[in-house]
N, C-alpha and C positions, 0 to 999 in steps of 0.2 A: 503493499500500499502506501503511495508517495503521498508527499508532504500535503498538495492541493487536496488530497481527499481526506486528509485529516483533518485539514482548514474547512473544508467544506461539511464534514460532521460537526466540526465544531460552533460553526455559525450556526448551522440549524438546530444544535443542540441550546445556545443561548437566545433563538428567537423564540422558544416557547415559553421563557418566562415574560412578565407583565413588565412591561417599558422596555421591552428589547426587541418587537417586532420586526423592526428594520435596522437592527443592529449589525453593524458592517465591521469586523476586528481589523485593525490596525497592527501591523510590528509594532511592539513595544521594546524588546530586547531578545537577545540571544542566549545562550548558556553555554558551558564547559559541557553540559550531560546533553541528553536528548531532549530535556525541555525546551519550550517555547514561551514566550510572553505575546500578547496581543492589547492593548488597550482597546477598550470598546464603551460608546456612549450609551446610558439609557438614561436614568434621573442621575444624574452626575457620570463622573468618568470611573471606570473599573479595568480591572484585569482579568485576561482570562490566561490562565495556563493548561497548555499541552504537555501530557507527560504520558506518551505513547507505551503502553504495556506491549510486551514485556519487558522492557529496558528499564521502563520507573515505575515506583508504586506510589501513587498519592498519598496512601493512608500516613506515614510517618509526617509527613507536611500537615496533613488536618491535624493530627494530635498534637505536633508542637506547637500549630499555630493556637490551640486552645491552652496549653502551658502559658504561652507569653503572653495570651490576653488575661488571665488569670494572676500574672505577676505586674499588669498595667505597663506594660511594654508598650511601644510603638510598633507593631507588627501586622501584615494582612488579616484580615479578618475572612472565613472562609463563609460566601453569601449560600451559593448553589454547589453542588458536587455531584458526579460521577464518577466513583473511585475506580468501578469496573473498567470505562473507558477511558480514564485519565483527563480528566476534564474537571478544572476546577472555575468558578466564578469567585472573584477575591475584591476586596477594598483595593482602592487604589492611592499609593503613597508617593505619587509623584514622580518626575522625571530625572530628577537633579542627584546624583549620587556624587559624595562626598568626595571621591578623585575629581570629579568635574570642577567641583567648589574648591577644592585645595588648590588646583592649579590655575583657577582665572584668579582667584582670591585669597593668596597665603597669607595676608594678614590677618584674614580670620581663623587661621587654623587654630589656634588655640581654644576658641571657643567650641568647636568642631569636636576635639577630639577631649575635650571637659565633659561635654556633652555625649558622649560614647564612653567616655569610663564611667561615668556617672549611671549611665543605661547597663555597664559590665558588672557593676556591683550590683545592681537590683538583679540582674539574670543570675550571679552567684547565690546572691540572699534567699531571693522569690524561689530559684529551682531549685534550692534543697529540698521542696517538698515535691518534687518531682523526678529528680536524676536518678532515683531508684529503675524507673519505667524506661530508662534509657538503654543501650548496648551500652557495654564497658569498653571503654580505651584502654584496652590489655595489652600486655606484652606482645601477644599474637599480632595483634593490629598495626601495633608501633613499628614491628621489624618487619613486617610487610611492605609498609609506606617508605622506610628505608630502603629497600631494596629496590623500589622504584628508581633511585636515582642510580644506583648499581645496574639495572639490567636494561633501561629504556634510554638514560642520558649517554652514561658512559659507555655499554657495549652496544649499543643500538643505533643511538644516534652517534657517537663518536667513535666507534670502533674500538675501543679502550680494553685490553686485554688484560685482567688480573693476573699476576702473579700467583705460586702459594704463600709467598711475604705478604703481597698486598692482600690477600684475602684474610691473611690472619689478622693484620691490622685494620681492616675495614671492619671483620666483628667486633674487634676489641672498642672501635669508636660505637658503633652499633650499642654492645651491651652498657658502654658507658651513660648514652644516651639514653636508652633505655631505662635502667635504673633511675637516672634521675627524674624522668616523667614519671615512673611508678612511686615514687619516693616524694611524692606533694599530696597535699590534701585533695581532696577527690570532690569536683562541683560540676556543675550542668555546662557543657561544654559546646558552644555553637559552632564552632569547628570550620568557621571561616568567616571570622567576625573582623572584617577588613573594609578598605574605601571602598569597593567593586559593591559591595552588598549592605551599605549604610547610604539612606537617602536625608537629603536635608528636607527637613519638613518645616512650616511655620512655627507650629506647636508641637511639644512632646517630641522634639528632636533626640536622637534620629528616629527614622523608619528603619526597620530590622528586617532582613529579607534573607532568602536561600539558608533557610537554618533546618532544612529536613534532615540533614545527615548528622544531628546533634547526638552527643555521645554523654557518657559519665567520666569524666577526665581529670589531667591536671589543672591545677589552680592557675600558672602561668601561661596557657597554653592560648585561650583568647588574648588575651593582654601581647601575648606578642604576635600574633595574625595582626593586632591593630597598628601596633606601636611600630614592628619591622616588617612592613607593609611588603608585598612581591612588586606593588605597582606604584608606590611612590617612596621617595627615603627623604629622611631628614637627619641633621648631624647628629652625631651619638650622644653630644650633651644636652640636647633638645629630647632628644627618647629617652635618656635617664631620668630628665627634668618629669615628664609624664608618668615612667613607671612608679617615681616616689611619690606622685600625686596618687596613683591606685595603692601604693601601701600602706601609705598613711592613714588610709581611708575602710582597709582590709579589717573584718573582725579579727580577734588576736588569739585564732584558734589554731593556726598554723604551724607554730614551732619555730619561724625561721626569722633571723634577723636580717637588717639590709643586706649585707653581703650574702647571705645565704640564699637571697632571693632572688638578687640580681644574678649568681651562678646558677639559680635555677632555669629563670629567664634567659637567660644567654644559650644554655643549652638546650632547651626547650625550642628556643631559635635556629639552632643548628638540624635539629630532627624534621621540626617544619619546613624548614628551606630546603632541606637534601628531599623532601616528601613533592615540595612544591615542583622542583627543576627537574625531577623525574616524571611528575606529572604531566607538566609541559611538554614532554619531548613524547610522553605517551600520547597525546591531544595529536601531535602531527602523525606518529606514524602508525596510530591506530585508529585514528578519528579523523582524520586528513585536516585538521584545526593547526594552521602554522601560526596564526596571531600572537598564540603567546610564548613561541619561542625569544622572541624579544626581548622577555624578561627575566630570560635565565641569569645572566649575567648581572644585573641587580640584585637578585636573590641571591645568587651564591657569595658576592661580595661582604653581605651580612656575616658569614661564615670566617672568611678572612679576616674581616675588622677584629673579631674578638677571638681569635685561635690564638693567639700570641700569649693570652692569660691563662691557658689551660694546655700543660704541656701534652695532656692525650691526645690531644686533635692535631698534634705536629703532622701526621699520615696526611687526615682530612685536608689541611690547610696547604701540604704540597703537591696531594693529588688536584687538587682545584687551581692551583697558582699555574701548575706548570703542564698540566695534562688536560684540563677540562677547558679554562678561560682563552687560553691562547687559539685553539683553533675555534672557538665561538666567536671571537673577536676577529678571528682571519676572514670567516663566514660571514661576518656584518651583523652576526645576531646577539 
Protein backbone atom coordinates (compact mmCIF):
# COMPACT_ATOMS: atom_id res chain seq x y z
CA UNK A 1 0.00 0.00 0.00
CA UNK A 2 1.56 3.30 -1.01
CA UNK A 3 1.51 6.56 0.95
CA UNK A 4 -1.24 8.12 -1.20
CA UNK A 5 -3.59 5.29 -0.29
CA UNK A 6 -2.81 5.80 3.39
CA UNK A 7 -3.52 9.51 3.04
CA UNK A 8 -6.78 8.80 1.22
CA UNK A 9 -7.85 6.49 4.05
CA UNK A 10 -6.76 9.01 6.68
CA UNK A 11 -8.77 11.73 4.94
CA UNK A 12 -11.88 9.55 4.72
CA UNK A 13 -11.49 8.67 8.41
CA UNK A 14 -11.25 12.26 9.64
CA UNK A 15 -14.18 13.44 7.49
CA UNK A 16 -16.62 11.24 9.42
CA UNK A 17 -16.29 13.46 12.50
CA UNK A 18 -18.35 16.57 13.11
CA UNK A 19 -16.65 19.71 11.86
CA UNK A 20 -14.28 17.85 9.52
CA UNK A 21 -16.58 16.98 6.59
CA UNK A 22 -14.47 18.98 4.14
CA UNK A 23 -11.11 18.42 5.84
CA UNK A 24 -8.01 18.43 3.64
CA UNK A 25 -4.94 17.23 5.56
CA UNK A 26 -1.74 19.12 4.70
CA UNK A 27 1.77 17.88 5.59
CA UNK A 28 2.87 19.20 8.98
CA UNK A 29 6.14 17.34 9.54
CA UNK A 30 7.96 14.14 8.87
CA UNK A 31 9.60 11.84 11.36
CA UNK A 32 12.67 9.62 11.65
CA UNK A 33 10.25 6.72 12.04
CA UNK A 34 7.44 5.64 9.71
CA UNK A 35 5.04 8.12 11.32
CA UNK A 36 3.76 11.11 9.38
CA UNK A 37 1.92 14.19 10.63
CA UNK A 38 -0.68 16.35 8.88
CA UNK A 39 -2.37 19.57 9.92
CA UNK A 40 -6.12 19.71 9.43
CA UNK A 41 -8.70 22.43 10.02
CA UNK A 42 -11.96 21.79 11.84
CA UNK A 43 -13.19 24.05 14.61
CA UNK A 44 -9.62 25.21 14.91
CA UNK A 45 -6.33 23.57 13.92
CA UNK A 46 -5.56 19.92 14.70
CA UNK A 47 -2.87 17.36 13.95
CA UNK A 48 -3.43 13.98 12.30
CA UNK A 49 -0.93 11.22 12.97
CA UNK A 50 -0.51 8.44 10.43
CA UNK A 51 1.32 5.54 12.07
CA UNK A 52 1.08 2.59 9.68
CA UNK A 53 0.83 -0.86 11.22
CA UNK A 54 2.76 -3.10 11.57
CA UNK A 55 5.73 -0.69 11.60
CA UNK A 56 4.19 1.54 14.25
CA UNK A 57 1.90 1.04 17.24
CA UNK A 58 -0.17 4.00 18.46
CA UNK A 59 -0.99 2.48 21.83
CA UNK A 60 2.10 3.65 23.71
CA UNK A 61 1.54 7.17 22.37
CA UNK A 62 -2.05 7.19 23.60
CA UNK A 63 -1.11 5.79 27.01
CA UNK A 64 1.77 8.19 27.59
CA UNK A 65 -0.25 11.16 26.33
CA UNK A 66 -2.62 10.37 29.17
CA UNK A 67 0.20 10.23 31.71
CA UNK A 68 1.58 13.61 30.57
CA UNK A 69 -1.88 15.16 30.71
CA UNK A 70 -2.23 13.93 34.30
CA UNK A 71 1.06 15.65 35.14
CA UNK A 72 -0.21 18.94 33.69
CA UNK A 73 2.39 19.06 30.95
CA UNK A 74 1.59 20.74 27.64
CA UNK A 75 1.48 17.78 25.26
CA UNK A 76 -0.92 16.68 22.50
CA UNK A 77 -4.29 15.42 23.68
CA UNK A 78 -5.89 12.55 21.80
CA UNK A 79 -9.29 13.62 20.39
CA UNK A 80 -10.11 10.59 18.22
CA UNK A 81 -8.25 7.34 17.57
CA UNK A 82 -8.37 4.24 15.42
CA UNK A 83 -5.56 2.21 16.93
CA UNK A 84 -5.90 -0.76 14.60
CA UNK A 85 -5.45 1.41 11.52
CA UNK A 86 -2.89 3.73 13.10
CA UNK A 87 -4.87 6.99 12.87
CA UNK A 88 -4.93 9.64 15.61
CA UNK A 89 -6.51 13.11 15.79
CA UNK A 90 -4.55 15.33 18.19
CA UNK A 91 -4.55 18.86 19.53
CA UNK A 92 -2.14 21.17 17.71
CA UNK A 93 0.78 22.70 19.62
CA UNK A 94 1.82 24.96 16.75
CA UNK A 95 4.65 24.83 14.25
CA UNK A 96 7.62 26.57 15.91
CA UNK A 97 10.21 24.11 17.22
CA UNK A 98 12.66 25.14 19.92
CA UNK A 99 15.41 24.55 17.34
CA UNK A 100 13.94 27.10 14.95
CA UNK A 101 13.49 29.66 17.72
CA UNK A 102 17.00 29.09 19.11
CA UNK A 103 18.53 29.61 15.67
CA UNK A 104 16.48 32.71 14.82
CA UNK A 105 16.51 34.31 18.27
CA UNK A 106 19.51 33.06 20.32
CA UNK A 107 19.03 35.92 22.81
CA UNK A 108 15.85 34.17 23.95
CA UNK A 109 17.60 30.88 24.61
CA UNK A 110 17.80 31.22 28.38
CA UNK A 111 14.04 31.57 28.77
CA UNK A 112 13.41 28.55 26.54
CA UNK A 113 15.87 26.37 28.40
CA UNK A 114 14.50 27.40 31.79
CA UNK A 115 11.00 26.49 30.61
CA UNK A 116 12.23 23.14 29.27
CA UNK A 117 14.18 22.35 32.45
CA UNK A 118 11.22 23.25 34.64
CA UNK A 119 8.99 20.99 32.53
CA UNK A 120 11.55 18.19 32.85
CA UNK A 121 11.46 18.53 36.63
CA UNK A 122 7.66 18.15 36.46
CA UNK A 123 8.04 15.13 34.19
CA UNK A 124 10.33 13.42 36.67
CA UNK A 125 8.38 14.28 39.80
CA UNK A 126 4.90 13.70 38.35
CA UNK A 127 6.14 10.74 36.35
CA UNK A 128 6.94 8.81 39.52
CA UNK A 129 3.29 7.70 39.59
CA UNK A 130 3.56 6.19 36.10
CA UNK A 131 7.13 5.04 35.59
CA UNK A 132 6.42 1.46 36.67
CA UNK A 133 4.10 1.23 33.64
CA UNK A 134 6.99 1.96 31.28
CA UNK A 135 9.54 -0.47 29.78
CA UNK A 136 12.84 -0.50 31.67
CA UNK A 137 15.92 1.19 30.26
CA UNK A 138 17.94 -1.85 31.22
CA UNK A 139 21.39 -3.21 30.42
CA UNK A 140 20.15 -5.06 27.34
CA UNK A 141 18.65 -1.92 25.78
CA UNK A 142 21.62 0.28 26.68
CA UNK A 143 24.07 -2.23 25.17
CA UNK A 144 21.96 -2.59 22.03
CA UNK A 145 21.92 1.18 21.53
CA UNK A 146 25.70 1.30 21.83
CA UNK A 147 26.00 -1.43 19.21
CA UNK A 148 24.36 0.91 16.69
CA UNK A 149 27.50 3.07 16.61
CA UNK A 150 29.76 0.03 16.22
CA UNK A 151 27.64 -1.75 13.60
CA UNK A 152 26.04 1.02 11.55
CA UNK A 153 28.39 4.00 11.65
CA UNK A 154 31.79 2.37 12.04
CA UNK A 155 31.35 -0.89 10.13
CA UNK A 156 28.51 -0.26 7.68
CA UNK A 157 29.02 3.40 6.83
CA UNK A 158 32.77 3.88 7.25
CA UNK A 159 34.05 0.34 6.69
CA UNK A 160 36.05 0.38 9.92
CA UNK A 161 37.23 -3.06 11.02
CA UNK A 162 37.72 -3.60 14.75
CA UNK A 163 40.72 -5.68 15.77
CA UNK A 164 40.50 -8.07 18.70
CA UNK A 165 42.12 -5.39 20.86
CA UNK A 166 39.68 -2.78 19.56
CA UNK A 167 36.75 -5.01 20.45
CA UNK A 168 38.10 -5.49 23.95
CA UNK A 169 38.56 -1.77 24.50
CA UNK A 170 35.17 -1.03 22.95
CA UNK A 171 33.44 -3.42 25.33
CA UNK A 172 35.24 -1.87 28.30
CA UNK A 173 33.87 1.53 27.26
CA UNK A 174 30.39 0.08 26.87
CA UNK A 175 30.56 -1.55 30.29
CA UNK A 176 31.59 1.77 31.86
CA UNK A 177 28.72 3.64 30.22
CA UNK A 178 26.09 1.04 31.04
CA UNK A 179 27.22 0.77 34.65
CA UNK A 180 27.10 4.56 35.06
CA UNK A 181 23.60 4.68 33.57
CA UNK A 182 22.25 1.87 35.74
CA UNK A 183 23.83 3.37 38.85
CA UNK A 184 21.44 6.34 38.78
CA UNK A 185 18.06 7.01 40.29
CA UNK A 186 15.29 5.67 38.02
CA UNK A 187 12.82 8.20 36.67
CA UNK A 188 10.25 8.70 33.90
CA UNK A 189 12.41 9.21 30.79
CA UNK A 190 10.95 10.86 27.67
CA UNK A 191 13.95 9.49 25.73
CA UNK A 192 14.02 12.15 22.99
CA UNK A 193 13.74 15.40 24.94
CA UNK A 194 15.44 17.89 22.61
CA UNK A 195 14.97 20.97 20.47
CA UNK A 196 13.12 19.23 17.63
CA UNK A 197 10.56 17.68 19.96
CA UNK A 198 9.82 20.78 22.04
CA UNK A 199 7.46 23.40 20.62
CA UNK A 200 7.35 27.09 21.47
CA UNK A 201 3.89 27.87 22.84
CA UNK A 202 2.37 31.13 24.07
CA UNK A 203 1.33 29.58 27.36
CA UNK A 204 2.55 26.52 29.26
CA UNK A 205 5.77 26.52 27.25
CA UNK A 206 7.07 24.09 26.04
CA UNK A 207 4.80 21.81 24.08
CA UNK A 208 6.21 18.30 24.41
CA UNK A 209 6.10 15.90 21.44
CA UNK A 210 7.39 12.47 20.37
CA UNK A 211 7.14 10.80 23.76
CA UNK A 212 5.89 7.37 22.69
CA UNK A 213 9.24 5.64 23.37
CA UNK A 214 9.32 6.68 27.04
CA UNK A 215 11.03 4.31 29.49
CA UNK A 216 11.92 4.08 33.16
CA UNK A 217 15.57 5.01 33.17
CA UNK A 218 18.49 7.13 34.36
CA UNK A 219 18.03 10.48 36.06
CA UNK A 220 20.35 12.37 33.68
CA UNK A 221 19.18 10.94 30.34
CA UNK A 222 16.61 13.57 29.32
CA UNK A 223 18.80 16.32 30.76
CA UNK A 224 21.68 15.39 28.46
CA UNK A 225 19.30 15.03 25.50
CA UNK A 226 18.24 18.63 26.05
CA UNK A 227 21.53 20.29 26.96
CA UNK A 228 23.89 18.31 24.71
CA UNK A 229 21.49 18.38 21.80
CA UNK A 230 22.46 16.63 18.55
CA UNK A 231 21.00 19.54 16.54
CA UNK A 232 22.32 22.64 18.29
CA UNK A 233 25.42 23.12 20.43
CA UNK A 234 26.25 25.66 23.13
CA UNK A 235 29.54 26.56 24.85
CA UNK A 236 30.52 24.18 27.64
CA UNK A 237 30.19 26.80 30.39
CA UNK A 238 26.62 27.53 29.28
CA UNK A 239 25.75 23.83 29.22
CA UNK A 240 27.02 23.26 32.76
CA UNK A 241 25.36 26.42 34.04
CA UNK A 242 22.05 24.92 32.88
CA UNK A 243 22.97 21.55 34.38
CA UNK A 244 23.39 23.21 37.76
CA UNK A 245 20.07 25.04 37.42
CA UNK A 246 18.46 21.62 37.12
CA UNK A 247 20.60 19.98 39.81
CA UNK A 248 19.81 22.71 42.35
CA UNK A 249 16.07 22.06 41.93
CA UNK A 250 16.14 18.27 42.16
CA UNK A 251 14.64 16.45 45.13
CA UNK A 252 17.52 15.39 47.37
CA UNK A 253 16.93 11.65 47.01
CA UNK A 254 19.62 10.81 44.44
CA UNK A 255 22.79 10.66 46.61
CA UNK A 256 24.94 12.54 44.09
CA UNK A 257 27.04 15.56 44.93
CA UNK A 258 27.72 18.11 42.17
CA UNK A 259 30.85 16.39 40.87
CA UNK A 260 29.24 12.96 40.82
CA UNK A 261 26.14 14.33 39.11
CA UNK A 262 28.21 15.97 36.38
CA UNK A 263 30.18 12.75 35.89
CA UNK A 264 26.94 10.78 35.44
CA UNK A 265 25.67 13.50 33.09
CA UNK A 266 28.84 13.39 30.98
CA UNK A 267 28.92 9.61 30.69
CA UNK A 268 25.21 9.46 29.95
CA UNK A 269 25.90 11.89 27.13
CA UNK A 270 28.56 9.58 25.70
CA UNK A 271 26.08 6.70 25.63
CA UNK A 272 23.38 8.84 24.00
CA UNK A 273 25.69 10.37 21.42
CA UNK A 274 27.11 7.02 20.35
CA UNK A 275 23.55 5.74 20.01
CA UNK A 276 22.42 8.80 18.05
CA UNK A 277 25.37 8.69 15.66
CA UNK A 278 24.61 5.03 14.99
CA UNK A 279 20.93 5.76 14.40
CA UNK A 280 21.77 8.56 11.96
CA UNK A 281 23.85 6.10 9.91
CA UNK A 282 21.13 3.46 10.12
CA UNK A 283 18.54 5.96 8.88
CA UNK A 284 20.63 6.35 5.74
CA UNK A 285 21.50 2.73 5.03
CA UNK A 286 18.31 1.00 6.21
CA UNK A 287 15.64 3.65 5.64
CA UNK A 288 17.09 5.78 2.85
CA UNK A 289 17.00 8.97 4.96
CA UNK A 290 20.22 10.91 4.41
CA UNK A 291 19.32 14.17 6.13
CA UNK A 292 20.54 13.17 9.58
CA UNK A 293 24.09 12.25 8.60
CA UNK A 294 25.21 15.89 8.70
CA UNK A 295 24.49 15.91 12.44
CA UNK A 296 26.96 13.10 13.21
CA UNK A 297 30.12 15.27 13.57
CA UNK A 298 28.41 17.66 15.99
CA UNK A 299 27.04 14.71 17.94
CA UNK A 300 30.44 13.03 18.28
CA UNK A 301 32.35 16.20 19.18
CA UNK A 302 30.46 16.20 22.49
CA UNK A 303 32.33 12.99 23.30
CA UNK A 304 35.69 14.42 22.24
CA UNK A 305 35.04 17.54 24.34
CA UNK A 306 34.83 15.62 27.62
CA UNK A 307 36.91 12.49 26.93
CA UNK A 308 40.10 13.91 28.45
CA UNK A 309 38.31 14.11 31.82
CA UNK A 310 37.80 10.33 31.88
CA UNK A 311 40.81 8.07 31.40
CA UNK A 312 38.57 5.12 30.49
CA UNK A 313 37.41 6.95 27.36
CA UNK A 314 40.87 7.14 25.81
CA UNK A 315 40.19 4.42 23.24
CA UNK A 316 36.90 6.01 22.24
CA UNK A 317 38.45 9.47 21.86
CA UNK A 318 41.20 8.09 19.62
CA UNK A 319 38.71 6.06 17.57
CA UNK A 320 36.51 9.09 16.94
CA UNK A 321 39.26 11.62 16.27
CA UNK A 322 41.47 9.43 14.03
CA UNK A 323 39.13 6.95 12.33
CA UNK A 324 35.57 8.30 12.41
CA UNK A 325 35.55 12.09 12.09
CA UNK A 326 38.26 12.47 9.38
CA UNK A 327 36.42 10.45 6.70
CA UNK A 328 33.11 12.10 7.62
CA UNK A 329 34.63 15.55 7.22
CA UNK A 330 36.36 14.54 3.99
CA UNK A 331 33.00 13.45 2.61
CA UNK A 332 31.44 16.74 3.72
CA UNK A 333 29.27 15.08 6.38
